[in-house]
C-alpha positions in Angstrom: 96.6 94.4 84.6 97.2 91.2 82.8 94.5 91.0 80.2 94.0 87.7 78.6 95.8 86.9 75.2 94.6 89.2 72.4 93.8 88.0 68.9 95.8 90.9 67.6 99.0 92.3 69.0 98.9 95.9 70.2 101.5 98.6 69.9 103.0 100.4 72.9 100.7 103.0 74.4 101.6 106.2 76.3 100.4 105.0 79.7 100.5 101.2 79.7 98.9 99.5 82.7 102.0 97.6 83.6 104.4 100.3 84.0 103.6 103.9 83.4 103.5 104.9 87.0 104.8 102.3 89.4 105.6 103.5 93.0 109.1 104.2 94.2 110.2 100.9 92.7 108.5 102.3 89.6 105.1 104.2 89.3 105.7 107.4 87.4 106.6 107.5 83.8 105.5 106.7 80.4 108.6 106.7 78.3 107.3 104.3 75.7 106.1 106.9 73.2 109.6 108.2 72.9 111.7 105.2 73.8 110.0 102.7 71.6 109.6 104.6 68.4 111.4 103.7 65.2 113.5 100.9 66.7 113.8 97.3 65.4 111.4 95.1 67.3 111.8 91.6 68.9 108.8 89.4 69.4 108.0 88.4 72.9 107.8 84.7 73.8 104.3 83.1 74.0 102.7 83.6 77.5 105.3 86.2 78.4 103.0 87.6 81.0 103.7 91.3 80.7 100.2 92.8 81.3 99.5 95.4 78.7 102.9 95.1 77.2 103.0 95.0 73.4 103.5 91.8 71.5 107.0 93.1 70.5 109.6 95.1 72.4 112.4 97.2 70.9 115.6 95.2 70.3 117.9 98.2 71.0 120.9 96.3 72.4 123.1 93.7 70.8 124.2 92.7 74.3 120.9 91.5 75.8 119.0 88.3 75.6 115.3 88.5 74.7 114.5 88.2 78.4 117.0 91.0 79.1 115.4 93.2 76.4 112.0 92.7 78.1 113.4 93.5 81.5 115.1 96.6 80.1 111.8 97.6 78.4 110.0 97.5 81.8 112.6 99.8 83.2 112.5 102.2 80.3 108.7 102.4 80.3 108.2 102.5 84.0 110.9 104.8 85.3 110.7 107.8 83.0 108.5 110.0 85.2 110.4 109.0 88.4 113.8 109.8 86.8 112.4 113.2 85.7 111.4 113.9 89.3 114.9 113.0 90.6 116.5 115.2 88.1 114.4 118.2 89.2 113.4 117.3 92.8 111.8 120.1 94.9 114.0 121.6 97.6 112.7 124.4 99.7 116.0 126.3 99.6 118.0 124.9 96.6 115.3 124.2 94.1 111.9 125.8 95.0 110.6 125.4 91.4 111.4 121.7 91.4 108.9 118.8 91.1 106.6 118.1 94.1 106.2 114.3 94.3 102.6 113.4 95.1 102.8 110.1 93.1 105.1 107.9 95.2 103.5 106.2 98.1 106.0 107.0 100.8 105.3 108.3 104.4 107.5 111.4 104.9 105.7 112.5 108.1 107.7 110.9 110.9 111.3 111.2 110.0 112.0 113.0 113.2 110.7 110.1 115.3 112.4 107.5 113.3 115.7 109.3 113.2 115.7 109.7 117.0 114.8 106.0 117.6 117.2 104.5 115.0 120.1 106.7 116.4 119.8 105.2 119.9 122.7 103.1 121.2 120.8 99.8 121.1 120.6 100.1 117.3 124.4 100.2 117.0 125.8 96.8 117.4 128.4 94.8 115.5 129.3 91.2 116.4 130.8 88.4 114.4 127.5 86.6 113.8 126.1 89.7 112.1 129.0 89.8 109.7 128.7 86.2 108.6 126.3 84.3 106.3 123.0 84.0 108.2 120.2 81.5 108.1 118.8 82.4 104.7 115.3 82.6 106.2 116.6 85.4 108.5 118.4 85.3 111.8 116.3 83.4 114.4 116.3 86.4 116.7 114.6 88.5 114.0 112.1 85.9 113.0 111.1 85.5 116.7 110.5 89.3 116.9 108.5 89.3 113.6 106.3 86.5 114.9 105.7 88.4 118.2 105.1 91.6 116.4 102.6 90.2 113.9 100.9 88.2 116.6 100.2 91.4 118.6 99.4 93.8 115.8 97.5 91.3 113.6 95.6 90.1 116.7 96.1 86.5 115.8 94.0 84.0 117.8 97.2 82.0 118.7 100.8 83.1 118.8 102.4 83.0 115.3 105.5 80.8 114.9 109.0 81.9 114.0 109.5 78.9 111.8 106.7 80.2 109.6 108.5 83.5 109.0 110.8 84.3 106.1 112.6 87.6 105.9 113.5 89.3 102.6 114.6 92.7 101.4 111.2 94.3 100.8 107.7 93.2 99.7 108.8 93.4 96.0 111.1 90.5 96.7 108.4 88.6 98.6 106.1 88.9 95.6 108.8 87.8 93.2 110.0 84.9 95.2 106.5 83.7 96.2 105.0 83.9 92.8 108.0 82.1 91.3 107.8 79.1 93.7 104.0 78.8 93.4 103.5 79.0 89.6 104.9 77.6 86.4 105.8 80.1 83.7 102.7 81.5 82.0 100.4 80.6 84.9 98.4 83.4 86.5 97.0 85.1 89.6 93.7 86.8 89.8 93.9 90.4 91.1 91.2 93.0 91.7 91.8 96.1 89.6 92.6 98.9 90.1 95.7 97.7 91.9 99.3 98.7 92.7 100.8 98.4 89.3 104.4 97.4 90.2 103.1 93.9 91.1 103.1 93.2 87.4 106.9 93.5 87.4 107.3 91.8 90.7 105.8 88.6 89.6 106.8 88.6 85.9 110.4 89.5 85.7 111.6 86.3 87.5 108.8 83.9 87.2 107.1 84.8 84.0 103.8 84.8 86.0 100.7 86.6 84.6 97.9 88.7 86.1 94.3 88.3 85.3 92.3 91.4 86.3 89.1 91.3 88.2 87.8 94.6 87.0 85.9 96.6 89.5 83.3 99.3 88.8 83.4 102.9 90.1 79.6 103.0 90.5 78.0 101.5 93.6 75.3 99.0 92.4 73.0 99.1 95.5 72.4 100.5 99.0 74.8 98.0 100.6 77.6 98.4 98.1 80.5 100.8 97.6 82.5 102.0 94.6 85.1 99.5 93.3 83.7 96.8 95.6 85.1 93.3 95.1 82.6 90.4 95.2 82.9 86.6 94.9 80.7 86.8 91.8 83.3 89.0 90.1 86.0 86.6 91.1 84.1 83.7 89.7 83.5 85.5 86.4 87.1 86.4 86.0 88.2 82.8 86.8 85.8 81.4 84.3 87.0 83.9 81.6 90.6 82.9 82.2 89.7 79.2 82.0 87.9 79.7 78.8 91.0 81.4 77.3 93.2 78.5 78.4 94.9 80.4 81.1 95.8 78.4 84.2 95.0 80.4 87.4 97.0 79.3 90.4 96.1 82.0 92.9 94.5 85.3 94.1 96.3 88.4 95.2 94.6 90.6 97.8 95.9 94.0 99.0 94.4 95.0 102.4 94.3 97.9 103.0 94.0 98.3 99.3 96.3 100.4 97.1 95.2 102.7 95.4 91.7 102.8 96.8 92.5 102.9 100.5 89.7 100.4 100.9 89.6 98.0 103.9 88.1 94.5 103.6 85.8 93.4 106.4 86.4 90.1 108.1 83.3 88.7 106.3 84.6 89.8 103.0 88.0 88.3 103.7 86.5 85.0 104.6 84.3 85.0 101.5 87.4 85.6 99.3 89.3 82.9 101.1 86.5 80.4 100.8 86.3 81.1 97.0 90.0 80.4 96.8 89.7 77.2 98.7 86.8 75.9 96.5 89.1 76.3 93.4 92.3 75.2 95.2 93.9 78.6 94.7 96.8 80.1 96.7 96.1 83.5 98.3 98.8 86.1 98.5 97.7 88.8 101.0 99.6 92.0 101.0 99.1 93.8 104.4 101.9 96.4 103.9 99.6 99.3 105.1 98.1 97.5 108.1 99.4 100.0 110.7 98.6 103.0 108.4 94.9 102.9 109.1 94.3 106.4 110.6 90.5 106.3 110.9 89.3 103.9 113.6 86.0 103.6 111.8 87.7 101.8 109.0 87.7 98.7 111.2 90.8 97.0 109.8 91.3 93.3 110.4 94.3 91.3 109.3 93.7 88.0 107.6 95.8 86.5 110.4 93.2 87.6 112.9 90.6 85.2 111.5 89.7 82.1 113.5 90.4 79.0 111.4 91.7 80.1 108.0 89.7 78.1 105.3 93.0 76.9 103.7 96.0 77.8 105.8 98.4 75.8 103.5 97.5 78.1 100.6 97.3 81.4 102.5 100.5 83.5 102.5 100.7 86.9 104.2 103.3 89.6 103.6 104.2 92.8 105.5 107.1 95.3 105.3 108.4 98.3 107.1 108.4 100.4 104.0 104.9 102.0 104.5 104.0 101.6 108.2 107.4 102.8 109.4 108.2 105.1 106.5 111.4 103.2 105.8 111.2 102.2 102.2 114.9 102.7 101.8 115.7 100.2 104.5 114.3 97.3 102.5 112.7 94.9 105.0 109.8 92.6 104.2 108.5 89.4 105.6 106.4 86.4 104.6 104.3 84.4 107.0 103.1 81.0 105.7 102.2 77.8 107.5 103.2 75.9 104.4 106.7 74.7 105.2 107.5 73.7 101.6 106.6 77.2 100.4 108.7 78.8 103.2 111.7 76.6 102.4 111.5 77.4 98.6 111.2 81.1 99.3 114.1 80.9 101.8 116.3 79.4 99.1 115.7 82.6 97.0 116.7 84.7 100.0 120.3 84.1 98.9 119.6 86.9 96.4 117.1 88.9 98.6 118.5 88.7 102.1 119.2 91.5 104.5 122.5 92.4 106.0 123.1 91.3 109.6 123.3 94.9 110.8 119.8 95.7 109.3 118.4 92.5 110.8 119.6 93.6 114.2 118.1 97.1 113.8 114.8 95.7 112.7 114.7 93.2 115.7 115.3 96.1 118.1 112.7 98.2 116.5 110.0 95.5 116.4 110.9 94.6 120.0 110.2 98.1 121.3 106.4 97.7 121.6 106.1 100.6 124.1 107.7 103.1 121.6 105.7 101.7 118.7 102.3 101.8 120.5 102.7 104.8 122.7 104.9 107.2 120.7 105.2 106.3 117.0 101.7 105.0 116.0 99.7 107.7 117.7 101.8 110.5 116.2 101.9 108.8 112.8 98.1 108.4 112.7 97.5 112.0 113.9 99.8 113.3 111.2 98.3 111.2 108.5 94.8 112.3 109.5 95.8 116.0 109.5 97.4 115.7 106.1 94.5 113.8 104.7 92.0 116.4 106.1 93.9 119.2 104.5 94.2 117.6 101.0 90.6 116.4 101.2 89.5 119.9 101.9 91.4 121.3 99.0 89.9 118.8 96.6 86.4 119.5 97.9 87.0 123.2 97.3 87.9 122.4 93.7 84.8 120.2 93.4 86.8 117.1 92.7 85.2 113.8 93.9 87.5 111.3 95.6 87.5 108.0 97.5 89.3 107.3 100.7 88.8 104.5 103.2 90.8 106.0 106.0 93.9 103.9 105.3 97.1 104.3 103.4 98.7 107.5 102.1 96.6 108.4 99.1 93.3 109.6 97.8 91.8 108.1 94.6 90.6 111.2 92.8 88.0 111.3 90.0 88.9 113.8 87.3 86.4 112.5 84.7 83.8 115.2 85.3 84.7 118.8 85.7 82.8 121.6 87.4 81.9 124.4 85.0 85.0 126.4 85.8 87.5 123.6 85.2 88.4 121.3 82.3 90.0 117.9 83.1 89.4 115.5 80.3 88.1 116.8 76.9 87.3 113.2 76.1 87.0 110.1 78.3 90.1 108.3 76.9 93.4 107.1 78.3 95.2 109.3 75.8 93.6 112.3 77.4 94.4 110.9 80.8 98.0 110.7 79.8 98.0 114.3 78.5 96.6 115.5 81.8 99.3 113.5 83.6 101.9 115.3 81.5 100.3 118.7 82.3 100.7 118.0 85.9 104.3 117.0 85.4 105.0 120.1 83.2 103.6 122.2 86.1 106.0 120.5 88.5 103.7 118.1 90.4 103.9 114.3 90.0 100.8 112.2 90.3 100.0 108.7 89.2 97.5 108.1 86.4 94.7 105.5 86.7 95.9 103.4 83.8 99.1 102.7 85.9 96.8 100.8 88.3 94.9 99.1 85.4 91.7 101.1 86.2 89.3 100.4 83.3 87.8 103.9 83.4 90.0 106.8 82.2 90.3 109.9 84.4 91.1 108.5 87.8 94.4 109.5 89.6 96.1 108.6 92.8 97.3 111.5 94.9 99.6 110.9 97.8 99.2 113.1 100.9 101.7 111.7 103.4 104.2 114.6 103.1 105.2 117.7 105.1 102.8 120.6 105.2 104.7 123.1 103.0 105.2 120.5 100.2 101.5 119.6 100.4 100.4 123.2 100.2 102.6 123.9 97.2 101.7 120.6 95.5 98.0 121.3 95.8 98.5 124.9 94.5 100.1 123.4 91.4 97.3 120.9 91.0 94.9 123.8 91.1 96.9 125.7 88.5 96.7 122.8 86.1 93.0 122.3 86.6 92.2 126.0 86.2 94.3 126.2 83.1 96.9 128.7 84.5 100.4 129.1 83.1 103.2 126.7 84.0 105.2 127.1 87.2 107.4 130.2 87.0 111.2 129.6 87.2 111.4 131.7 90.3 108.6 130.1 92.4 108.6 131.5 95.9 109.9 129.3 98.8 107.1 128.1 101.1 107.7 128.0 104.8 106.6 125.0 106.7 103.1 125.3 108.3 100.4 123.0 109.4 98.1 121.6 106.7 94.9 123.7 106.5 96.8 127.0 106.9 96.5 129.8 104.5 98.9 128.6 101.8 96.9 128.9 98.6 
């Protein structure tokens, strides 16, 4: 999502890769067409690192610095769709004609289990040490539990060490802090595209760090390949291209399981990518935020921390959070594991601005300590519910004749709306403008999806559809998707209320 410098500046587009549909932190809007028209503009600084951002941003406030204007521009351009959703959020009783959110990657399937566990007496503890300034890396008791938790679930060959753990308020903060301490302003990370678009903001807003896309193709190129497959050859080509443009690449970002593809890297692939990084002395930031959300055993997930003998442990940095695997994106808990003590110390210094309250640290330590509940109660139920929801939505898409990709991990399907069956019309023309118009038709019909451009997919017509929601909302959301694709009228004001039922029931 960070193309290399262009010879000519570009005007804002309706669905810019950096910000039109960024997940809960962002992921849903396009607001540029309306927000950026007919306003005085301010030129961005050289090597500003804002992905597909225009060369100028509107200077609509006399109170902001140029940096503040760019930061505000990110908010305005990224949050429009999400704000629209919150102003008209679906409620089964109070607002049955409201917007169904199938765009934000949140797990809403296990609130009953989480509410029960987080309400137990061991979670409710207040003592002086929890109300005082902590070690900025996180309380030792929490870092010890994180190390044990990751050692077990990542299947590390040797126990991981608490001194290599830093705790922050979410993976967005981990990205921001880590990129800032690893790179100079204007330097860059390679990232396979399509990818979770909010990373652009995470690494740019503080550190001014850029992204150089490694664009992946939707068509498999051989019997042993798959769509959107990353290869070392593609990494090498992207690195050479960046070097030829004078862009200093300092690292590689890997998301495993991948968002939005749901793809899972094999141990051999992981080692190949890490060996590539070692050859070029690149840091590797590995985002494993969906590692416990692999609901198909055949996916064969392996954490990078499970590998025997990392090629370059001092430049390999792994992040995980509770937002996805435990459906607690509002709790704001993320962690970094790195054997590089200098990196850990520098990131810990930024935890002054990204730390967790002592009470939350206590709760997270109690949760991570309860391995019996996690392994015997929560994970089996969560995986079964994810699989059931996935099966239902996949069946609905097949009935519509819509191709999709899914690797058996994560909360989403990567759906291909480029080619329509004879009865449907998706994209009149294969352009990002038409993709954006289709995104708007979905929103007008009260269902929120994420368009492919938001993930810097190079081919117009791909969308990410999130299925990790309760049955009655999934049924209604898929009905509205069908309405749009069949060209039916917009959602009536008095849409009927849908009673909760199992996915796969008769709810069309």
